[in-house]
Structures are given as C-alpha cells and as structure tokens.
C-alpha positions in Angstrom: -65.4 136.3 49.4 -64.1 137.9 52.5 -60.4 137.8 53.3 -59.5 135.5 56.2 -59.1 137.2 59.6 -55.8 137.2 61.5 -57.1 134.5 63.8 -58.2 132.3 60.9 -54.8 132.7 59.2 -53.0 131.8 62.5 -55.2 128.7 62.9 -54.4 127.7 59.3 -50.7 128.0 59.9 -51.0 126.0 63.1 -52.8 123.2 61.2 -50.1 123.2 58.5 -47.4 123.0 61.2 -49.2 120.0 62.8 -49.3 118.2 59.5 -45.6 118.7 59.2 -44.8 117.2 62.6 -43.6 113.6 62.4 -45.5 110.9 64.3 -42.3 110.1 66.2 -39.5 112.5 67.0 -36.7 110.2 68.1 -35.5 106.8 66.9 -33.0 105.0 69.3 -31.1 102.0 67.9 -29.0 99.5 69.8 -26.6 96.9 68.6 -23.6 94.8 69.7 -21.8 92.0 68.0 -22.5 92.2 64.2 -23.9 95.7 64.7 -21.7 97.6 62.2 -23.2 95.9 59.2 -26.7 95.9 60.6 -26.6 99.6 61.5 -25.1 100.5 58.2 -28.0 98.8 56.4 -30.6 100.5 58.5 -29.1 104.0 58.4 -28.3 103.9 54.7 -32.0 103.2 54.1 -33.1 106.5 55.8 -33.7 109.3 53.3 -32.3 112.8 53.3 -34.7 114.9 55.4 -35.8 112.0 57.6 -37.8 114.1 60.1 -36.8 112.3 63.3 -33.5 112.4 65.3 -31.7 109.1 65.4 -29.5 108.0 68.3 -27.2 104.9 68.1 -25.7 102.8 70.8 -23.2 100.3 69.6 -21.1 98.4 72.2 -17.5 99.4 71.5 -14.0 98.8 72.8 -13.5 101.6 75.4 -9.8 101.7 74.6 -10.0 102.6 71.0 -11.3 105.7 69.1 -14.6 105.0 67.4 -14.6 105.2 63.6 -18.4 104.9 63.3 -19.0 108.5 62.3 -16.6 108.2 59.4 -18.0 104.8 58.4 -21.7 105.8 58.6 -21.1 109.2 57.0 -20.1 107.4 53.8 -23.2 105.2 53.9 -26.0 107.6 54.6 -27.2 110.9 53.2 -28.0 112.2 56.7 -25.4 114.1 58.8 -23.7 111.9 61.4 -21.9 113.1 64.6 -20.6 111.6 67.8 -22.5 112.8 70.8 -20.8 115.4 73.0 -22.0 116.6 76.4 -24.8 119.1 76.1 -25.4 118.6 72.3 -29.0 119.2 71.4 -31.1 116.7 69.3 -32.0 117.9 65.9 -34.3 116.2 63.4 -32.6 114.5 60.5 -29.3 114.0 62.3 -27.7 110.6 63.4 -26.0 110.7 66.8 -23.5 108.1 67.8 -22.9 107.3 71.5 -19.2 107.6 72.3 -17.1 104.7 73.6 -17.2 104.2 77.4 -20.0 106.7 78.1 -23.6 106.0 78.8 -25.6 108.4 76.5 -28.8 109.8 78.0 -31.4 112.2 76.5 -32.7 114.9 78.8 -36.2 116.5 78.8 -34.9 119.6 77.1 -33.6 117.6 74.1 -30.0 117.8 75.2 -27.6 114.9 75.8 -26.0 113.9 79.0 -22.9 111.7 79.0 -22.1 109.6 82.1 -19.3 107.2 83.2 -21.5 105.7 85.9 -21.2 101.9 86.5 -21.6 99.5 83.6 -25.0 98.0 83.0 -25.0 94.3 82.0 -21.2 94.7 81.8 -21.4 97.4 79.0 -21.0 101.1 78.7 -22.7 102.7 76.7 -25.8 100.8 77.6 -28.9 100.5 75.5 -31.0 100.1 78.6 -29.8 103.5 80.0 -30.5 105.2 76.7 -33.9 103.7 76.2 -34.9 104.5 79.8 -34.0 108.1 79.4 -35.8 108.3 76.0 -38.9 106.7 77.6 -38.9 109.2 80.4 -38.5 112.2 78.2 -40.0 111.3 74.8 -42.6 108.7 75.7 -45.0 108.0 72.8 -42.9 110.1 70.5 -40.1 107.5 70.5 -39.2 104.3 68.7 -36.6 101.8 70.0 -34.9 99.3 67.7 -32.9 96.3 68.9 -30.5 94.8 66.4 -28.0 92.0 66.4 -25.9 91.4 69.5 -24.9 89.1 72.3 -26.3 89.5 75.8 -29.6 91.1 76.9 -28.9 94.9 76.8 -31.9 96.8 75.8 -34.5 94.3 77.1 -35.2 96.4 80.2 -35.2 99.7 78.4 -37.7 98.7 75.8 -40.2 97.9 78.6 -39.9 101.5 79.7 -40.4 102.6 76.1 -43.6 100.6 75.8 -45.0 101.6 79.2 -44.7 105.3 78.1 -46.5 104.6 74.8 -43.6 104.3 72.4 -42.9 101.5 69.8 -40.3 98.8 69.7 -38.8 97.0 66.7 -36.5 93.9 66.9 -34.4 92.3 64.2 -35.6 88.8 63.3 -33.5 85.6 63.9 -33.0 84.8 60.3 -31.1 88.0 59.6 -29.4 88.7 62.9 -25.8 87.6 63.0 -26.1 87.3 66.8 -29.7 86.8 68.0 -29.3 87.1 71.8 -30.1 90.9 72.1 -33.2 90.8 69.8 -34.4 87.5 71.4 -34.2 89.0 74.9 -36.2 91.9 73.7 -38.8 89.7 72.0 -39.2 87.5 75.1 -40.4 90.5 77.1 -43.6 90.6 75.0 -43.0 94.3 74.4 -41.9 94.2 70.8 -44.3 95.6 68.2 -42.6 94.5 65.1 -40.1 91.6 64.5 -38.6 92.3 61.1 -35.9 91.2 58.7 -33.0 93.6 58.6 -33.8 94.8 55.1 -37.3 95.9 56.1 -36.4 97.9 59.2 -35.6 101.3 57.6 -38.7 101.0 55.4 -40.8 100.5 58.5 -39.1 103.4 60.3 -39.9 105.7 57.4 -43.5 104.6 57.3 -44.0 105.0 61.1 -42.1 108.4 61.4 -43.6 110.1 58.4 -47.2 109.1 59.1 -48.9 112.0 60.7 -50.5 111.2 64.1 
C-alpha cells in the first residue's frame, strides 16, 4: 500500500480538527434574583475540559466587590475569572461580568467593558451581552436565561435566535423567581424550557455534539 501523500495527510488532519470542534463555541448565561444558587448548579455540572467558553451575567450590587469568582471556583472544575477589558475568550473557561459594567464580546473574541447607560435599569445587562454574542458568534452560541426578576435577556435572545443560535430557559417549577425566564419564553424564541437540574446536561450534549 502506498504511503499517503502530503496533501492526503493534510486533509486527514483537517478532518480530525473539524471533529474536535465543538458544535457551539460560546455559552452565555444570565441570572438575577436567586441566580447564585442556580448558576452554581449549572456551572458545577460542566465537566473539566468543557470545550466552549462560558460567560455569566448576574445582576449585582454595583457598590460591592463581587465574590462570584471565589464562590464558583469552589464549585466547578473549570477555571473561573472576572472579565477585564481586552481579555480574550478561551474554551473551557468561565468568565464573570464585573459589577456595574456591561460586558460585550467582540468579533475577535475579546471582551469590551462599558459603563454606558443601564438597560432595563441594570448594568451589566444580559440583553447587551446576548446582542454582542449574536452579532459576533451567531449560530455558534447558546444563551441561557435563569431565575430573576424583570425582563432582562428577552430582547437579546431574539437576536441570538435570528442569527441561528440556541436559547434555553429555566422552567417555572425550579426558578426561584420566574420573571426573567418567563419573559424569554413569551418571545417564542426559546428552544428548550428545562428544570434547573437538566440544564448543564443539555449544554454538554449540545456543545459536544459535532455539527
């Protein structure tokens, strides 16, 4: 049998690389009231080596230092860090939006922090994050709306869907506060309405399924 040519070897390597690519590269999660416990459960269910980057917006008191990195670092096997201006998204890392800053994702995979006006009375805003993710990651992104009051995220998920991404919302039975998930569901743009305990399992199945 003849040895493979250089072109055949190159094509074989490219095929292997494609198989290793996750179906989705970015997961964006949003929560408000009751979010600490909900986020802890979802993030703790993601395995080491989870092949997508994960970005979290949790509505926080702008006048206090966030302890979310410390809390989540004890509950997940993935590295956790608070976003800083210019940070670059890496697979398998959980990024936490800092208090009082809108957190946006740029087309080159870097973060942009902004103190522009509040959206639906909050900063950081899930809508702003989701809209930037939709514009720059499109069908490679999943948005997740968890427990919370208000309607933050309901506009942004429509942008995610219009660009070919997927949307998950927490169900009423397990949401401590259902206003945010309900507002998302009412748009008709949610692909999966799930109990909290099933969300991490669904994310793993979606992200690790080759396109």
